C-alpha positions as CSV (number, residue, x, y, z in Angstrom):
1,S,0.0,0.0,0.0
2,S,1.0,3.6,-0.3
3,K,1.4,4.0,3.5
4,I,3.8,1.1,3.6
5,S,5.8,2.5,0.7
6,E,5.9,5.9,2.5
7,F,7.2,4.3,5.7
8,L,9.9,2.3,3.9
9,A,11.2,5.2,1.9
10,T,14.6,6.3,3.3
11,D,13.8,10.0,2.5
12,S,10.5,9.8,4.4
13,Y,10.7,10.8,8.1
14,D,7.1,11.5,9.1
15,Q,5.8,8.0,9.5
16,F,6.6,7.1,13.1
17,I,4.1,4.3,14.0
18,I,3.1,0.9,12.7
19,V,-0.1,-0.5,14.0
20,A,-1.4,-3.9,12.9
21,S,-2.7,-7.2,14.3
22,K,-0.3,-9.8,15.5
23,G,1.4,-11.7,12.7
24,M,0.9,-9.0,10.0
25,G,4.6,-8.2,9.6
26,K,5.2,-5.1,11.7
27,T,8.6,-6.3,12.8
28,L,9.6,-7.2,9.2
29,L,8.8,-3.7,8.1
30,L,10.9,-2.3,10.9
31,R,13.8,-4.5,9.9
32,H,13.5,-3.6,6.2
33,K,13.5,0.1,7.1
34,R,16.5,-0.2,9.3
35,N,18.5,-2.2,6.7
36,A,17.7,0.4,4.0
37,L,18.9,3.2,6.3
38,E,22.1,1.3,7.2
39,K,22.9,1.0,3.5
40,E,22.0,4.5,2.4
41,K,22.4,6.9,5.4
42,K,25.9,6.2,6.6
43,G,26.1,9.2,8.9
44,F,22.8,8.5,10.8
45,V,22.7,7.2,14.3
46,L,20.5,4.1,14.6
47,I,19.3,2.9,18.0
48,P,19.9,0.3,19.2
49,R,23.3,0.0,17.5
50,N,23.7,-3.8,17.7
51,N,20.2,-5.1,17.3
52,T,17.4,-4.6,14.8
53,A,15.1,-2.9,17.4
54,D,14.7,-2.2,21.1
55,Y,12.6,-5.2,22.0
56,V,10.8,-4.0,25.1
57,T,10.8,-5.9,28.4
58,L,9.3,-4.5,31.6
59,P,10.2,-5.0,35.2
60,S,8.6,-8.3,36.4
61,S,7.5,-6.6,39.7
62,P,7.0,-2.9,39.4
63,P,6.5,-1.1,42.7
64,K,3.0,-1.6,44.0
65,D,2.4,2.1,44.7
66,L,3.1,2.8,41.0
67,V,0.8,0.2,39.4
68,S,-2.3,2.1,40.3
69,S,-1.1,5.1,38.3
70,L,-0.2,3.1,35.2
71,N,-3.6,3.6,33.6
72,D,-2.7,7.2,32.9
73,S,-1.6,7.7,29.2
74,V,0.0,11.1,30.1
75,L,2.3,9.4,32.6
76,W,3.4,6.9,29.9
77,E,3.9,9.7,27.4
78,D,6.1,11.6,29.8
79,I,8.3,8.6,30.8
80,W,8.6,7.4,27.2
81,K,9.6,10.9,26.1
82,I,12.2,11.1,28.8
83,S,13.5,7.6,28.0
84,I,13.7,8.2,24.2
85,S,15.4,11.5,24.7
86,I,18.0,10.2,27.1
87,S,18.7,7.2,24.9
88,A,19.4,9.5,22.0
89,L,21.6,11.7,24.1
90,L,23.6,8.7,25.3
91,N,24.0,7.2,21.8
92,F,24.8,10.4,20.0
93,P,28.4,11.5,19.4
94,H,28.8,14.9,21.1
95,D,31.3,17.5,20.2
96,V,30.7,20.2,22.8
97,T,32.7,22.9,24.5
98,D,33.6,23.1,28.2
99,N,31.0,25.8,28.7
100,E,28.4,23.5,27.1
101,I,29.4,20.7,29.4
102,E,29.1,23.0,32.4
103,S,25.7,24.3,31.2
104,T,24.4,20.7,30.8
105,Q,25.6,19.8,34.3
106,N,23.8,22.9,35.7
107,E,20.6,21.9,33.9
108,L,20.7,18.3,35.0
109,E,21.2,19.3,38.6
110,R,17.7,20.7,38.5
111,V,16.4,17.3,37.4
112,H,15.5,14.4,39.8
113,L,17.0,11.4,37.9
114,P,18.1,8.0,39.2
115,P,21.8,8.5,39.9
116,P,23.1,6.2,37.1
117,L,21.3,8.1,34.4
118,Q,22.5,11.5,35.4
119,E,26.1,10.3,35.7
120,E,25.9,8.6,32.3
121,I,24.6,11.7,30.5
122,L,27.3,13.9,32.0
123,K,30.1,11.4,31.1
124,A,28.7,11.1,27.6
125,F,28.9,14.9,27.1
126,A,32.4,15.0,28.6
127,G,33.6,12.3,26.2
128,Q,34.6,10.1,29.2
129,F,32.2,7.3,28.7
130,R,29.1,6.3,26.7
131,L,26.7,3.6,27.7
132,E,24.5,3.2,24.6
133,R,21.3,2.5,26.5
134,T,18.0,1.7,24.7
135,P,14.8,3.6,25.5
136,S,13.3,0.6,27.2
137,S,16.3,0.1,29.5
138,I,15.8,3.7,30.7
139,L,12.1,3.2,31.0
140,N,12.7,0.3,33.3
141,I,15.0,2.3,35.6
142,L,12.3,4.9,35.9
143,L,9.5,2.4,36.5
144,Q,11.5,0.7,39.2
145,S,12.3,4.0,41.0
146,G,8.9,4.0,42.6
147,K,5.9,6.4,42.3
148,S,7.3,9.3,44.4
149,S,10.6,9.3,42.6
150,L,9.0,9.0,39.2
151,E,6.7,11.9,39.9
152,K,9.7,14.0,40.9
153,T,11.4,13.0,37.6
154,R,8.4,14.0,35.6
155,A,7.9,17.3,37.3
156,S,11.5,18.4,37.1
157,G,12.8,16.6,34.0
158,V,10.4,16.4,31.0
159,Q,11.1,19.9,29.7
160,V,14.8,20.0,30.7
161,I,15.6,16.6,29.0
162,W,13.5,17.5,26.0
163,D,15.4,20.8,25.6
164,L,18.7,19.0,25.8
165,Y,17.5,16.5,23.2
166,N,16.4,19.3,20.8
167,R,19.6,21.2,21.3
168,Y,22.1,18.4,20.9
169,I,20.6,15.9,18.5
170,T,21.5,17.8,15.5
171,S,21.5,15.2,12.6
172,G,19.8,12.0,11.6
173,C,18.9,9.7,14.5
174,F,16.4,6.8,14.1
175,I,15.1,4.8,17.1
176,F,13.4,1.5,16.6
177,I,11.1,0.2,19.3
178,D,9.2,-3.1,19.1
179,S,7.2,-5.6,21.1
180,F,5.9,-3.2,23.7
181,D,2.4,-4.8,23.3
182,Q,3.9,-8.2,24.1
183,A,5.6,-6.9,27.2
184,L,2.4,-5.4,28.4
185,N,0.5,-8.6,27.7
186,K,2.9,-10.5,29.8
187,L,2.8,-8.1,32.8
188,F,-0.8,-6.7,32.6
189,S,-2.7,-9.4,30.8
190,D,-5.9,-8.7,32.6
191,D,-5.8,-4.9,32.6
192,L,-6.9,-3.4,29.3
193,E,-6.9,0.1,30.7
194,I,-3.1,0.0,31.5
195,W,-2.4,-1.7,28.1
196,C,-4.3,1.1,26.2
197,A,-2.8,3.9,28.3
198,A,0.8,2.6,27.8
199,Q,0.4,2.1,24.1
200,T,-1.2,5.5,23.7
201,G,1.6,7.1,25.7
202,L,4.3,5.6,23.5
203,M,2.5,6.7,20.3
204,K,2.2,10.3,21.6
205,A,5.9,10.3,22.6
206,A,7.0,9.0,19.2
């Protein structure tokens, strides 16, 4: 169909989401798109680097105080937005000045982030270290931090992380996320409200 052709075109960057029933070939389309980009767009950053997609898994036992909030699509949108942005920042090759590193450090000090993530971002900007995290690995850290900590991260971090993303992701960067529905089915098989909220949040973030 024309929509599939638009998605697969390597000069088409406005088709972000594939929705279809199980077994219809969504993963195949993602792989085909990635292979085409790897061949034609040599300077682009593709995430994850060593796999065809970020195949999402979720914590087997998320904090009980958080589960009651997971039927909120805005919560999922915020944490996916933070997770995707941080993943891009950690994977992207940064060429920044000392002043920019200091400015980034000052901005991140305003954000309540689990300590590993804050440290990893700062080291990536300083050129000392880069752990190429996938969005879902960051999502899991946030989900396991508990409701209170996660709400602090949302309140302090969505705009700051998003601003850093827009400022420093300055050329082609493609992020492939797959199997989120399967991860939700495994963990919340009896809760359609959480399933719908989580999927809607990811789509809005993308």
